[in-house]
C-alpha positions in Angstrom: -87.4 14.7 -27.7 -84.4 13.8 -29.9 -84.6 17.2 -31.6 -84.6 18.9 -28.2 -81.6 16.8 -27.1 -79.7 17.6 -30.2 -80.5 21.3 -29.9 -79.4 21.4 -26.3 -76.1 19.7 -27.3 -75.7 22.3 -30.0 -76.3 25.1 -27.5 -73.8 23.7 -25.1 -71.1 23.8 -27.8 -72.0 27.1 -29.6 -73.9 29.2 -27.0 -72.7 32.5 -28.3 -73.6 31.8 -31.9 -77.0 30.5 -30.9 -77.9 33.5 -28.8 -76.7 35.9 -31.4 -78.6 34.2 -34.2 -81.8 34.1 -32.3 -81.6 37.7 -31.2 -80.8 39.0 -34.7 -83.5 37.0 -36.4 -86.1 37.6 -33.7 -85.6 41.4 -33.6 -85.3 41.6 -37.3 -88.6 39.9 -37.9 -90.3 41.8 -35.1 -89.2 45.2 -36.5 -90.1 44.2 -40.1 -93.6 42.8 -39.3 -94.5 44.5 -36.1 -96.3 43.2 -33.1 -99.7 41.5 -33.3 -102.6 41.6 -30.9 -101.9 41.1 -27.3 -98.6 39.9 -26.0 -98.1 37.3 -28.8 -95.4 38.3 -31.2 -96.0 36.8 -34.7 -94.6 36.6 -38.1 -96.5 36.1 -41.3 -95.4 33.1 -43.3 -94.0 33.8 -46.7 -91.8 31.9 -49.1 -88.3 33.1 -49.7 -84.9 31.8 -50.8 -83.3 29.7 -48.1 -79.8 28.4 -47.3 -79.3 25.6 -44.8 -76.2 26.4 -42.8 -74.1 25.0 -40.0 -72.0 27.2 -37.8 -68.8 25.8 -36.3 -65.5 27.0 -35.1 -62.0 25.8 -35.8 -58.3 26.5 -36.1 -56.1 27.3 -39.1 -53.4 24.7 -39.7 -50.9 24.1 -42.5 -51.7 21.2 -44.8 -48.1 20.0 -44.2 -46.3 20.3 -40.9 -43.1 18.4 -40.2 -40.2 18.2 -37.7 -36.9 17.3 -39.3 -33.5 16.0 -38.1 -30.4 14.1 -39.1 -30.8 10.4 -39.5 -27.0 10.1 -38.8 -25.1 12.1 -36.3 -22.0 14.2 -37.1 -20.5 17.7 -37.1 -22.7 20.2 -38.9 -20.8 21.5 -41.9 -23.4 23.9 -43.4 -26.8 25.4 -42.5 -28.5 26.9 -45.5 -31.7 28.4 -44.1 -33.0 30.8 -41.5 -36.3 31.0 -39.8 -39.0 32.4 -42.1 -37.2 31.4 -45.3 -39.2 29.8 -48.0 -37.7 26.6 -49.5 -38.5 24.4 -52.4 -39.2 20.6 -52.1 -35.9 18.7 -52.2 -33.8 21.7 -51.0 -31.0 20.8 -48.6 -31.6 22.7 -45.4 -28.4 21.6 -43.5 -25.7 18.9 -43.8 -23.0 17.3 -41.7 -19.4 16.7 -42.9 -19.6 14.2 -45.7 -16.6 14.6 -48.1 -15.7 10.9 -48.0 -19.3 9.8 -48.6 -19.7 12.2 -51.5 -16.5 11.0 -53.1 -17.8 7.4 -52.8 -21.0 8.4 -54.6 -19.0 10.0 -57.5 -16.8 7.0 -57.8 -19.7 4.6 -58.1 -21.5 6.9 -60.5 -18.5 7.0 -62.7 -18.3 3.2 -62.7 -21.9 2.9 -63.6 -21.5 5.4 -66.4 -18.5 3.5 -67.7 -20.5 0.3 -67.8 -23.4 1.9 -69.6 -21.1 3.5 -72.1 -19.5 0.2 -72.9 -16.1 -0.4 -74.4 -14.4 2.6 -75.9 -13.3 2.5 -79.5 -9.6 2.7 -78.4 -10.0 -0.4 -76.3 -11.7 -2.2 -79.1 -8.9 -1.3 -81.4 -6.4 -2.7 -78.9 -8.3 -6.0 -78.6 -8.7 -6.3 -82.4 -4.9 -5.8 -82.8 -4.4 -8.5 -80.2 -6.5 -10.9 -82.3 -4.6 -10.1 -85.5 -1.3 -10.6 -83.8 -2.4 -13.9 -82.2 -3.7 -15.0 -85.6 -0.3 -14.1 -87.3 1.7 -15.8 -84.5 -0.4 -19.0 -84.8 0.0 -19.1 -88.6 3.8 -18.7 -88.2 3.8 -21.6 -85.6 1.8 -23.8 -88.1 4.3 -23.0 -90.9 7.2 -23.9 -88.5 5.4 -27.1 -87.5 5.0 -28.0 -91.1 8.6 -27.4 -92.0 9.8 -29.3 -88.9 7.5 -32.3 -89.8 8.6 -32.2 -93.5 12.3 -32.2 -92.5 11.8 -35.0 -89.9 10.2 -37.2 -92.5 12.2 -36.5 -95.7 15.6 -35.5 -94.2 15.8 -37.5 -91.0 13.6 -40.6 -91.4 13.8 -41.3 -95.2 17.5 -42.5 -95.1 16.2 -45.5 -93.1 14.0 -46.6 -96.1 14.4 -47.7 -99.6 12.0 -46.1 -102.0 10.4 -44.1 -99.1 8.0 -42.0 -101.4 6.7 -44.9 -103.5 7.2 -48.3 -101.8 9.1 -47.8 -98.5 11.2 -50.7 -97.1 13.5 -50.5 -94.1 17.1 -50.7 -94.9 17.8 -52.8 -91.8 16.3 -55.8 -90.0 14.9 -55.9 -86.5 14.3 -58.5 -83.9 10.5 -57.8 -84.2 9.0 -57.7 -87.6 5.9 -55.9 -86.3 8.1 -52.8 -85.6 9.1 -52.7 -89.3 5.5 -53.2 -90.5 4.3 -50.3 -88.3 7.0 -47.9 -89.5 6.5 -48.8 -93.1 2.7 -48.4 -92.8 2.9 -44.9 -91.4 5.6 -43.8 -93.8 3.3 -44.8 -96.7 0.7 -42.2 -95.7 2.9 -39.3 -94.7 3.5 -37.8 -98.2 -0.2 -37.4 -98.8 -0.6 -36.0 -95.3 2.2 -33.4 -95.8 0.9 -32.4 -99.3 -2.7 -31.8 -97.9 -1.2 -29.9 -95.0 0.7 -27.6 -97.4 -2.4 -27.0 -99.4 -4.3 -26.1 -96.3 -1.6 -23.6 -95.3 -1.6 -22.0 -98.7 -5.4 -21.8 -99.0 -7.2 -18.5 -98.0 -10.6 -20.1 -97.4 -9.7 -22.3 -94.4 -10.5 -20.8 -90.9 -7.4 -20.4 -88.7 -9.1 -22.5 -86.0 -9.7 -25.3 -88.4 -6.2 -25.1 -89.8 -4.8 -25.3 -86.2 -6.9 -28.4 -85.5 -5.7 -30.1 -88.7 -2.1 -29.1 -88.0 -2.2 -30.7 -84.5 -3.6 -33.9 -86.0 -0.8 -34.0 -88.6 1.8 -33.4 -85.9 0.5 -36.4 -84.0 0.8 -38.6 -87.1 4.4 -37.4 -87.7 5.3 -37.9 -84.0 3.8 -41.4 -84.1 5.8 -42.2 -87.2 9.1 -41.0 -85.6 8.3 -43.1 -82.4 7.8 -46.2 -84.6 11.1 -45.5 -86.3 12.9 -45.1 -82.9 11.4 -48.4 -81.8 12.5 -50.2 -84.9 16.0 -48.8 -84.6 16.4 -49.9 -81.0 15.3 -53.4 -82.0 18.0 -53.5 -84.7 20.9 -52.8 -82.5 21.7 -56.5 -82.1 20.5 -57.8 -85.4 21.0 -55.5 -88.4 23.0 -55.1 -91.6 24.0 -51.7 -90.2 26.7 -51.4 -87.6 25.9 -50.4 -84.0 27.4 -47.0 -84.6 25.2 -46.3 -87.6 22.1 -47.4 -85.7 23.1 -45.2 -82.8 23.6 -42.3 -85.1 20.1 -42.8 -86.6 18.6 -43.0 -83.1 20.1 -39.7 -82.2 18.9 -38.1 -85.4 15.3 -39.4 -84.8 15.4 -38.1 -81.2 16.4 -34.6 -82.5 13.6 -34.7 -85.0 11.1 -35.7 -82.4 12.3 -32.9 -80.2 11.7 -30.4 -83.0 8.3 -31.8 -83.7 7.3 -31.7 -80.0 8.4 -28.1 -79.8 6.2 -27.4 -82.8 3.3 -29.2 -81.1 3.7 -27.0 -78.0 3.9 -23.8 -80.0 0.8 -24.6 -82.0 -1.1 -25.5 -78.8 0.0 -22.4 -76.9 -0.6 -20.0 -79.8 -4.1 -21.5 -80.5 -5.0 -20.9 -76.9 -3.7 -17.3 -77.1 -5.8 -16.7 -80.2 -8.9 -18.1 -78.6 -8.4 -15.9 -75.5 -7.9 -12.8 -77.7 -11.0 -13.6 -79.7 -13.0 -14.1 -76.5 -11.9 -10.8 -75.1 -12.8 -9.0 -78.3 -16.2 -10.6 -78.3 -16.9 -9.5 -74.7 -15.7 -6.0 -75.5 -18.0 -5.7 -78.5 -20.9 -7.1 -76.5 -20.5 -4.3 -73.9 -21.5 -4.6 -70.3 -23.8 -7.3 -69.0 -27.2 -6.2 -67.8 -26.5 -7.8 -64.4 -23.3 -5.9 -64.0 -25.2 -2.6 -64.7 -27.9 -3.6 -62.1 -25.2 -4.3 -59.5 -23.5 -1.0 -60.3 -26.8 0.8 -60.0 -27.4 -0.8 -56.6 -23.9 0.4 -55.5 -24.8 3.9 -56.5 -28.1 3.8 -54.7 -26.4 2.5 -51.5 -23.8 5.3 -51.6 -26.5 7.9 -52.2 -28.5 6.6 -49.2 -25.4 7.0 -47.0 -25.0 10.6 -48.4 -28.7 11.3 -47.7 -28.2 10.5 -44.0 -25.9 13.5 -43.8 -28.6 15.9 -45.2 -31.8 17.4 -43.9 -33.9 17.8 -47.0 -37.2 19.6 -47.4 -39.9 17.0 -48.2 -42.2 19.7 -49.6 -42.2 23.4 -50.5 -42.8 25.5 -47.4 -41.5 27.9 -44.8 -39.0 27.2 -42.0 -40.6 27.9 -38.7 -37.9 26.7 -36.3 -34.1 26.2 -36.5 -32.2 24.7 -33.6 -28.8 23.9 -35.2 -25.7 25.9 -36.0 -22.6 25.2 -38.1 -19.9 23.4 -36.1 -22.3 21.8 -33.6 -22.5 18.0 -33.2 -25.8 16.8 -34.4 -27.5 13.9 -32.7 -29.2 11.1 -34.6 -33.0 11.5 -34.7 -33.2 14.8 -32.8 -35.6 17.4 -34.4 -33.7 20.6 -35.3 -35.8 22.1 -38.1 -39.6 22.7 -38.3 -41.2 23.2 -41.7 -44.8 24.1 -42.7 -46.0 24.1 -46.3 -48.8 23.6 -48.7 -52.1 25.5 -48.5 -53.6 26.5 -45.2 -56.5 24.4 -43.9 -59.0 24.6 -41.1 -59.5 21.8 -38.5 -62.9 21.8 -36.9 -64.6 19.3 -34.6 -68.3 19.0 -35.6 -70.8 17.6 -33.0 -72.8 14.5 -33.7 -76.0 16.5 -34.1 -74.7 18.5 -37.0 -72.3 16.1 -38.8 -75.1 14.3 -40.8 -75.8 17.6 -42.6 -72.2 18.0 -43.9 -70.5 16.3 -46.8 -67.2 16.6 -48.7 -67.4 19.5 -51.2 -69.7 21.7 -49.1 -68.7 25.4 -49.4 -68.2 27.7 -46.4 -67.5 31.2 -45.5 -64.7 31.6 -42.9 -64.3 34.6 -40.6 -60.9 34.9 -38.8 -60.9 36.6 -35.4 -57.9 38.5 -36.5 -59.8 40.3 -39.3 -63.4 40.4 -38.0 -66.7 39.4 -39.4 -66.5 41.7 -42.4 -63.8 39.8 -44.2 -64.9 36.4 -45.3 -62.5 33.8 -46.8 -64.0 31.1 -49.0 -63.3 27.4 -48.2 -64.6 24.0 -48.9 -64.8 20.7 -47.0 -62.1 18.3 -48.1 -62.4 15.5 -45.5 -64.6 14.3 -42.6 -63.1 11.7 -40.3 -65.2 8.5 -40.2 -64.4 7.9 -36.5 -65.5 10.1 -33.6 -63.3 12.3 -31.3 -64.8 12.8 -27.9 -64.4 16.4 -26.7 -65.8 17.6 -23.4 -67.9 14.4 -23.2 -69.5 14.9 -26.7 -68.8 12.9 -29.8 -67.4 15.1 -32.5 -66.0 14.4 -35.9 -62.9 16.1 -37.2 -63.7 18.0 -40.3 -61.0 19.6 -42.6 -61.7 22.5 -44.8 -59.4 23.9 -47.5 -59.1 27.6 -48.3 -60.0 28.0 -51.9 -57.6 30.8 -52.6 -54.1 31.4 -51.1 -54.0 34.6 -49.0 -50.9 36.1 -47.3 -53.2 37.3 -44.4 -53.9 33.7 -43.4 -51.5 32.4 -40.7 -51.2 29.1 -38.9 -53.0 29.0 -35.5 -55.6 31.6 -36.2 -59.1 31.1 -34.8 -61.8 30.6 -37.5 -65.6 30.9 -37.3 -67.1 28.9 -40.1 -70.5 29.1 -41.7 -71.1 26.0 -44.0 -73.8 26.0 -46.5 -75.3 22.5 -46.8 -78.5 23.2 -48.9 -80.0 25.9 -51.0 -83.7 26.5 -51.8 -85.0 29.1 -54.2 -88.4 29.1 -52.4 -89.2 27.7 -49.0 -91.2 28.4 -45.8 -88.7 29.2 -43.0 -89.5 30.2 -39.5 -87.3 30.9 -36.4 -86.3 27.8 -34.4 -87.7 29.4 -31.3 -91.2 29.3 -32.8 -91.2 25.5 -32.7 -92.0 23.3 -29.7 -91.5 19.5 -29.5 -93.6 16.9 -27.8 -93.6 13.1 -28.2 -91.1 13.2 -31.1 -93.4 15.6 -33.0 -93.0 19.3 -33.8 -95.7 22.0 -33.3 -96.2 25.7 -33.9 -98.9 28.1 -32.7 -101.0 29.9 -35.2 -102.8 33.1 -34.4 -106.2 33.5 -36.1 -107.8 36.7 -35.0 -107.8 36.6 -31.2 -107.6 32.9 -31.1 -104.3 30.9 -30.9 -104.2 27.2 -32.0 -101.5 24.6 -32.1 -100.6 22.9 -35.4 -98.3 20.0 -36.1 -95.6 20.7 -38.7 -93.0 18.6 -40.5 -89.5 20.2 -40.4 -86.8 20.1 -43.0 -83.3 21.5 -43.1 -82.1 23.7 -40.3 -79.9 26.8 -40.4 -78.5 29.2 -37.9 -81.5 30.0 -35.8 -83.9 29.0 -38.5 -85.7 25.9 -39.7 -87.5 24.9 -42.9 -91.1 23.8 -42.6 -91.9 21.2 -45.2 -95.6 20.8 -44.4 -98.2 22.1 -41.9 -97.9 25.8 -42.7 -99.3 27.9 -45.6 -98.3 31.3 -46.8 -100.2 34.0 -44.8 -100.3 32.0 -41.6 -99.4 34.1 -38.5 -96.9 32.1 -36.5 -96.4 32.9 -32.8 -92.8 33.7 -32.1 -92.9 33.0 -28.3 -95.1 30.0 -27.9 
């Protein structure tokens, strides 16, 4: 009964093909083999090559079909296509006014290129010169600091002492002996300090940074010494072998010397910082751009390009323009479809009924006949997809099946009606009889055999079906006379 139900469903979907196939096969067989005794038309069973085929109908569609519009509204500046024009993937079909956005893209691209290129040789040369100049300025400041310190000790402070270079003793008395002790102690060390400082300045092996640090330390020692001298002098104003005028004069000289040394301290500190900054700038210039800066610049370029892309309608694939509803100067609305594009190779969409879908599989070949060109011009195709879920059409479960034309052909156009003959199996030798010769009862299949004047019924096992034909796997032998109209 199931076979009968399936067959009836097939007839309801393809009545014309069914009737045509039965008539052609029936009359062909009848004329080839002739009529037998009585009214029972028969065929003699023989083995022959057999192709199991399924006949369906469908519609030609493009593999790609898309409606396009602007993602951002604006006045249309250019339309580059017309209906029927073939375009390549990525081609700009139309664009709105975007001069400012385009300029922003160029600016950000230039910045990115600059970061990737790194520091130019001219810029490096400028920064190297800045380091050399800062180095020379610092060395001059250190020289000046040394001379100011040496003059402060030997020219300004030494007149306060007896034997200042060998065994210094203050030439005056103070109200606090500790002040004298501190001044004498510091003076005793300064000749060795100044000599070592001079050696450092004259040496070519000492790094300028280290020389600056040592110079600042030496300036602190000299400044401390001058401060102790000033303290001792102030304590001697009321109790000294020197007159008050002499003490006051020494105090003024020491103050001047301290000012000179403090100026030297400031110059060395400032010039050291300047050199460090110049060296840092040179190091950064030589290192080039940071990876994170390049990433940020790339993101800026991508953002600007995304804004520019909103002003374009771009072909997502190679194809043909089938509709164009926009003109230059119009105001385009966001999200409105204004261009239609089809592309890729042509395909066929067919809806195969449940009774036939089990026989089909991806890769099966087919002959396609387009109504526009008739049954004498076949086009080769192959199944590329079968939907796993059903589509109910006219109350019957069908499965969308997609076939691909094997060769491109300019005669094929979208929307054409296609009659499809799909080959599912091939046999070099098989027993095949017309479907009309088979009856079904209690889920079993039977044929009538004519032996002389007698007609008997025989159970058979059926195999693959084709258009109007079915393979008999068992139950028949070559030479049997099968009744066509049981």
